[in-house]
C-alpha positions as CSV (number, residue, x, y, z in Angstrom):
1,X,28.8,-25.5,-25.7
2,X,26.8,-26.0,-22.6
3,X,27.6,-29.5,-21.7
4,X,26.1,-29.8,-18.2
5,X,23.0,-32.0,-18.3
6,X,19.9,-30.4,-16.9
7,X,17.6,-32.4,-14.5
8,X,14.0,-32.8,-15.5
9,X,12.2,-29.5,-15.9
10,X,10.1,-28.7,-12.7
11,X,6.4,-28.1,-13.6
12,X,6.8,-24.6,-12.1
13,X,9.1,-23.7,-15.0
14,X,6.9,-24.6,-17.9
15,X,7.0,-21.0,-19.0
16,X,10.7,-21.2,-19.8
17,X,10.9,-24.6,-21.5
18,X,10.7,-23.1,-25.0
19,X,13.4,-20.6,-24.3
20,X,15.7,-23.4,-23.1
21,X,14.9,-25.5,-26.1
22,X,15.7,-22.6,-28.4
23,X,19.1,-22.2,-26.5
24,X,19.8,-25.9,-27.2
25,X,19.0,-25.5,-30.9
26,X,21.3,-22.4,-31.2
27,X,24.3,-23.7,-29.2
28,X,26.4,-24.5,-32.3
29,X,25.2,-21.9,-34.7
30,X,24.5,-18.9,-32.4
31,X,26.2,-19.5,-29.0
32,X,25.8,-15.8,-28.0
33,X,22.0,-16.0,-28.5
34,X,21.9,-19.4,-26.8
35,X,23.7,-17.9,-23.8
36,X,21.2,-15.1,-23.3
37,X,18.3,-17.5,-23.8
38,X,19.6,-19.4,-20.8
39,X,20.2,-16.2,-18.9
40,X,16.6,-15.2,-19.5
41,X,15.4,-18.6,-18.3
42,X,17.6,-18.4,-15.2
43,X,16.4,-14.9,-14.2
44,X,12.8,-15.9,-14.9
45,X,13.1,-19.1,-13.0
46,X,14.5,-17.3,-10.0
47,X,11.5,-15.1,-9.9
48,X,9.1,-18.0,-10.2
49,X,10.5,-20.4,-7.6
50,X,14.0,-20.5,-6.1
51,X,13.2,-22.2,-2.9
52,X,11.7,-25.7,-3.5
53,X,14.4,-28.4,-3.8
54,X,13.7,-29.4,-7.4
55,X,13.7,-25.8,-8.6
56,X,16.9,-25.0,-6.7
57,X,18.6,-28.1,-8.2
58,X,17.4,-27.2,-11.7
59,X,18.6,-23.5,-11.4
60,X,21.9,-24.6,-10.0
61,X,22.6,-26.8,-13.1
62,X,21.4,-24.0,-15.3
63,X,23.9,-21.7,-13.6
64,X,26.6,-24.2,-14.2
65,X,25.8,-24.1,-17.9
66,X,26.0,-20.3,-17.9
67,X,29.3,-20.2,-16.1
68,X,30.7,-22.8,-18.5
69,X,29.6,-20.7,-21.5
70,X,31.1,-17.6,-20.0
71,X,34.5,-19.2,-19.6
72,X,34.3,-20.6,-23.2
73,X,33.3,-17.3,-24.8
74,X,34.9,-15.0,-22.3
75,X,36.7,-13.1,-25.1
76,X,33.5,-12.4,-27.0
77,X,32.4,-8.8,-26.3
78,X,28.8,-9.8,-27.0
79,X,29.0,-11.8,-23.7
80,X,31.1,-9.3,-21.7
81,X,29.3,-6.1,-22.8
82,X,25.6,-6.0,-22.5
83,X,25.1,-3.3,-25.1
84,X,26.8,-5.5,-27.7
85,X,24.9,-8.5,-26.5
86,X,21.6,-6.7,-26.8
87,X,22.4,-5.6,-30.3
88,X,23.4,-9.1,-31.3
89,X,20.2,-10.8,-29.9
90,X,18.0,-8.0,-31.3
91,X,19.4,-8.3,-34.8
92,X,19.1,-12.1,-34.8
93,X,15.5,-11.9,-33.6
94,X,14.7,-9.3,-36.3
95,X,16.3,-11.5,-39.0
96,X,14.1,-14.4,-37.7
97,X,11.0,-12.1,-37.9
98,X,11.8,-10.7,-41.3
99,X,12.3,-14.2,-42.8
100,X,8.9,-15.3,-41.5
101,X,7.3,-11.9,-42.6
102,X,8.7,-12.3,-46.1
103,X,7.4,-15.8,-46.4
104,X,4.0,-14.7,-45.0
105,X,3.6,-11.7,-47.4
106,X,4.6,-13.9,-50.3
107,X,1.9,-16.4,-49.4
108,X,4.4,-19.2,-48.6
109,X,2.9,-20.8,-45.6
110,X,4.8,-23.7,-44.0
111,X,6.1,-25.0,-40.7
112,X,9.5,-23.4,-41.0
113,X,8.0,-19.9,-41.2
114,X,5.6,-20.7,-38.3
115,X,8.6,-21.8,-36.3
116,X,10.5,-18.6,-37.2
117,X,7.6,-16.3,-36.1
118,X,7.3,-18.3,-32.9
119,X,11.0,-18.3,-32.1
120,X,11.3,-14.6,-32.9
121,X,8.7,-13.9,-30.2
122,X,10.8,-16.0,-27.7
123,X,14.0,-14.1,-28.6
124,X,12.2,-10.8,-28.0
125,X,11.3,-12.1,-24.6
126,X,15.0,-12.6,-24.1
127,X,15.7,-9.0,-24.8
128,X,14.0,-8.1,-21.5
129,X,17.3,-9.3,-19.9
130,X,18.7,-5.9,-21.0
131,X,15.8,-3.8,-19.9
132,X,12.4,-2.8,-20.9
133,X,11.4,-3.6,-24.5
134,X,11.0,-0.8,-27.0
135,X,7.5,-0.2,-28.3
136,X,8.6,-1.5,-31.7
137,X,9.9,-4.7,-30.3
138,X,6.8,-5.2,-28.1
139,X,4.7,-4.9,-31.2
140,X,6.9,-7.3,-33.2
141,X,6.5,-9.8,-30.3
142,X,2.8,-9.4,-30.2
143,X,2.4,-9.8,-33.9
144,X,4.8,-12.7,-34.2
145,X,3.0,-14.7,-31.5
146,X,-0.4,-14.0,-33.1
147,X,0.8,-14.9,-36.6
148,X,2.4,-18.2,-35.5
149,X,-0.9,-19.2,-33.9
150,X,-3.1,-17.9,-36.7
151,X,-1.2,-19.6,-39.5
152,X,-0.8,-22.9,-37.6
153,X,-4.5,-23.0,-36.9
154,X,-5.4,-22.2,-40.5
155,X,-3.1,-25.0,-41.9
156,X,-4.4,-27.4,-39.2
157,X,-8.0,-26.7,-40.2
158,X,-7.3,-26.8,-44.0
159,X,-7.9,-23.1,-44.4
160,X,-5.7,-20.7,-46.5
161,X,-4.2,-18.0,-44.3
162,X,-4.4,-14.4,-45.3
163,X,-0.9,-12.9,-45.8
164,X,0.3,-9.8,-44.0
165,X,-1.2,-7.8,-41.2
166,X,-5.0,-8.4,-41.0
167,X,-7.7,-7.8,-38.4
168,X,-8.1,-11.0,-36.5
169,X,-9.3,-12.2,-33.1
170,X,-7.0,-14.0,-30.7
171,X,-5.7,-17.4,-31.7
172,X,-4.8,-20.3,-29.3
173,X,-1.1,-20.9,-28.9
174,X,-1.6,-24.3,-27.3
175,X,-1.1,-26.4,-30.5
176,X,1.9,-24.5,-31.6
177,X,3.5,-25.0,-28.2
178,X,2.7,-28.7,-28.0
179,X,4.3,-29.2,-31.4
180,X,7.4,-27.2,-30.4
181,X,7.7,-28.9,-27.1
182,X,7.5,-32.3,-28.7
183,X,10.1,-31.5,-31.4
184,X,13.0,-31.8,-29.1
185,X,13.9,-32.3,-25.4
186,X,16.3,-30.6,-23.1
187,X,19.8,-31.8,-22.3
188,X,18.6,-34.2,-19.7
189,X,17.4,-36.5,-22.4
190,X,13.9,-36.5,-20.9
191,X,11.0,-35.2,-22.9
192,X,9.7,-32.1,-21.1
193,X,6.1,-31.4,-20.3
194,X,4.2,-30.5,-23.4
195,X,1.4,-28.5,-21.9
196,X,1.1,-24.9,-22.9
197,X,3.3,-22.3,-21.1
198,X,2.8,-18.6,-20.6
199,X,1.4,-18.1,-24.1
200,X,-1.9,-19.8,-23.4
201,X,-5.1,-18.7,-25.2
202,X,-6.1,-16.2,-22.6
203,X,-2.8,-14.4,-23.0
204,X,-3.1,-14.0,-26.8
205,X,-4.1,-10.4,-27.6
206,X,-7.4,-9.9,-29.4
207,X,-6.8,-6.5,-30.9
208,X,-7.1,-5.6,-34.6
209,X,-3.6,-6.0,-36.1
210,X,-4.3,-3.7,-39.1
211,X,-3.4,-0.8,-36.8
212,X,0.1,-2.2,-36.1
213,X,2.8,-1.1,-38.5
214,X,5.0,-4.1,-39.4
215,X,7.6,-3.1,-42.0
216,X,7.8,-5.5,-44.8
217,X,11.1,-7.4,-45.0
218,X,13.0,-6.3,-48.0
219,X,14.9,-9.5,-48.3
220,X,15.8,-12.7,-46.5
221,X,19.5,-12.1,-45.6
222,X,22.2,-14.5,-46.6
223,X,22.4,-15.9,-43.1
224,X,18.6,-16.0,-42.7
225,X,17.3,-17.8,-39.7
226,X,15.4,-19.9,-42.2
227,X,18.0,-22.5,-41.5
228,X,16.9,-22.9,-37.9
229,X,14.7,-26.1,-38.5
230,X,17.0,-29.1,-38.6
231,X,14.9,-31.4,-40.8
232,X,14.8,-29.3,-43.9
233,X,17.9,-30.8,-45.5
234,X,18.9,-27.3,-46.6
235,X,22.6,-26.4,-46.0
236,X,24.1,-23.0,-45.8
237,X,25.8,-23.4,-49.2
238,X,22.4,-23.7,-50.9
239,X,21.2,-20.4,-49.5
240,X,22.0,-17.7,-52.0
241,X,22.3,-14.0,-51.0
242,X,19.3,-12.0,-52.2
243,X,19.5,-8.4,-53.5
244,X,19.3,-5.8,-50.8
245,X,17.5,-2.5,-50.9
246,X,20.1,0.0,-49.6
247,X,18.5,3.1,-48.0
248,X,19.6,6.5,-49.5
249,X,21.9,8.5,-47.3
250,X,20.1,11.4,-45.7
251,X,21.1,14.5,-47.7
252,X,20.9,16.7,-44.7
253,X,23.9,14.9,-43.2
254,X,26.2,16.3,-45.9
255,X,25.4,19.9,-45.0
256,X,24.8,19.4,-41.3
257,X,27.1,21.3,-39.0
258,X,27.5,21.1,-35.3
259,X,26.1,24.1,-33.6
260,X,28.6,25.7,-31.2
261,X,26.2,25.4,-28.2
262,X,25.4,21.7,-28.8
263,X,26.5,19.7,-25.8
264,X,26.2,16.0,-25.9
265,X,25.2,14.3,-22.7
266,X,26.4,10.9,-21.4
267,X,23.1,9.5,-22.6
268,X,23.7,10.9,-26.1
269,X,27.1,9.2,-26.3
270,X,25.6,6.0,-25.0
271,X,22.8,6.1,-27.7
272,X,25.4,6.8,-30.4
273,X,27.5,3.9,-29.2
274,X,24.4,1.7,-29.2
275,X,23.6,2.6,-32.9
276,X,27.2,1.8,-33.9
277,X,27.0,-1.5,-32.1
278,X,23.7,-2.3,-33.8
279,X,25.3,-1.5,-37.2
280,X,28.3,-3.8,-36.4
281,X,25.9,-6.6,-35.4
282,X,23.8,-6.1,-38.6
283,X,27.0,-6.5,-40.7
284,X,27.6,-9.9,-39.2
285,X,24.4,-10.9,-40.9
286,X,25.4,-9.0,-44.1
287,X,22.4,-6.7,-43.6
288,X,23.8,-3.5,-45.1
289,X,20.4,-1.7,-45.0
290,X,20.1,-1.9,-41.2
291,X,23.8,-1.0,-40.8
292,X,23.4,2.1,-42.9
293,X,20.3,3.2,-41.0
294,X,21.9,2.9,-37.6
295,X,25.2,4.6,-38.7
296,X,23.1,7.5,-40.0
297,X,21.3,7.8,-36.7
298,X,24.6,7.8,-34.8
299,X,26.1,10.4,-37.1
300,X,23.0,12.7,-36.9
301,X,23.0,12.5,-33.1
302,X,26.7,13.3,-32.9
303,X,26.5,16.2,-35.3
304,X,23.3,17.9,-34.2
305,X,22.6,16.6,-30.8
306,X,19.2,15.4,-32.0
307,X,17.9,12.1,-33.3
């Protein structure tokens, strides 16, 4: 794990304090995700301020943590190969999102599901380490941020939240962030600033969310990120696997034949490889449905040259 202690967080880096806290929480359970959370914080911090002494000192210590993790997990292809790392982080973020979405749609409103929505949005931030977000992930991030703020504010005010996607105005994220920032400190042992970071009220979208398609989670996987909060008292052996809805295999794949003139480009091969990596990562979470869907996409692309 990342053992190097970090100095106090410079005020300029408030926007990455929650990503670093998430990395700290995931060090033991999901070190790959923790690594990329720190990498995101490092890259973002470099863009914010890499010149002032306190920021340079902080970034230097953070770089030491990254280097130590690279040495420790150097044989893990999710660290050495970006395409595998991207699939791993994306799958974990999606599991986090689906758990919260399942709870929300079932009308089960509690702090753990708020935390899961909030953390899912942070992990989708981390995906920008690998390039531009897909439209789907951008929508998931927007929805997760809004849901976390909306449900938190409802519970705080004694109101009953409405489950699922609904048309709502923007919600303030400040209270959610203060609660999250106060829940734990970074490795320095010093409580970090608790003022709101990038997700302040003026950054929360005010659009109508009934127009965004958020697929309902079919199940909470056996390794659901519901176990992220440390004060629940729930251990992994009490979480029972839930039945999974396995998608039907596309019948057209049985009869599909490669046309003689189909020529796969390097980009086609890269996309097919990406789908296979996604499938492999999904199986780490016992998510058969996602694995099947991605394998079918890869197979169709390789056979027909089309997606």
